C-alpha positions as CSV (number, residue, x, y, z in Angstrom):
1,M,-50.7,-0.6,-43.7
2,H,-54.2,0.1,-42.5
3,S,-55.3,3.8,-42.1
4,A,-56.2,2.9,-38.5
5,L,-52.5,2.1,-37.9
6,T,-51.4,5.0,-39.6
7,T,-53.6,7.3,-37.5
8,A,-52.6,5.8,-34.3
9,L,-49.0,6.2,-35.3
10,A,-49.4,9.8,-36.3
11,R,-51.1,10.6,-33.0
12,I,-48.4,8.9,-30.8
13,A,-45.8,10.7,-32.7
14,A,-47.8,14.1,-32.2
15,R,-48.1,13.1,-28.4
16,K,-44.6,12.7,-28.0
17,G,-43.5,15.5,-29.9
18,C,-41.5,13.6,-32.8
19,D,-41.6,12.4,-36.3
20,R,-43.2,9.1,-36.9
21,A,-40.1,7.7,-38.1
22,A,-38.6,8.0,-34.7
23,L,-41.0,5.9,-33.0
24,P,-39.8,2.2,-32.2
25,P,-40.7,-0.5,-34.7
26,L,-44.3,-1.4,-34.6
27,Y,-43.4,-5.1,-35.1
28,D,-42.2,-4.9,-31.4
29,A,-45.9,-4.6,-30.3
30,I,-48.0,-6.4,-33.1
31,D,-47.8,-7.9,-36.6
32,P,-49.1,-5.0,-38.4
33,E,-49.8,-7.3,-41.5
34,A,-51.8,-9.6,-39.5
35,L,-53.7,-6.6,-37.9
36,T,-54.4,-5.2,-41.3
37,A,-56.0,-8.6,-42.2
38,V,-58.3,-8.6,-39.3
39,L,-59.3,-4.9,-39.9
40,E,-60.0,-5.4,-43.4
41,S,-62.1,-8.6,-42.7
42,N,-65.1,-6.5,-42.2
43,A,-65.8,-8.2,-38.7
44,A,-67.0,-5.8,-36.0
45,V,-63.8,-6.4,-33.9
46,T,-62.0,-4.2,-31.3
47,V,-58.2,-4.6,-31.1
48,R,-56.2,-3.3,-28.2
49,F,-52.5,-3.4,-27.7
50,E,-49.7,-1.3,-26.1
51,Y,-47.2,0.5,-28.0
52,A,-44.3,3.2,-27.3
53,G,-46.1,3.8,-23.7
54,Y,-49.5,4.2,-25.1
55,R,-52.6,1.8,-25.2
56,V,-54.1,2.0,-28.7
57,V,-57.8,0.8,-29.3
58,I,-59.0,0.2,-32.7
59,G,-62.8,-0.5,-33.2
60,P,-65.2,-1.8,-33.4
61,D,-65.2,0.4,-36.4
62,S,-61.9,0.5,-38.1
63,D,-62.3,4.3,-38.4
64,E,-62.4,4.5,-34.4
65,V,-59.0,4.8,-33.2
66,S,-58.0,5.9,-29.5
67,V,-54.6,6.4,-28.1
68,I,-54.6,6.4,-24.2
69,D,-51.4,6.9,-22.0
70,A,-50.6,3.3,-20.8
71,D,-50.2,4.5,-17.3
72,R,-54.1,5.4,-17.0
């Protein structure tokens, strides 16, 4: 799993006050393997998706990770 996804999951778990393992399966929102391939392609991309009540934005640098309440 790409480090940006790991960061996003850790931030969401912290906001929810739970362990990362208690979050719903990531596959419910995206294909983590396909997203990892895109992020590792060295393309300047920005990826947005909703997961567990949050909007996750990764990019354009794969080290840039934002987690925003989905209702904002």
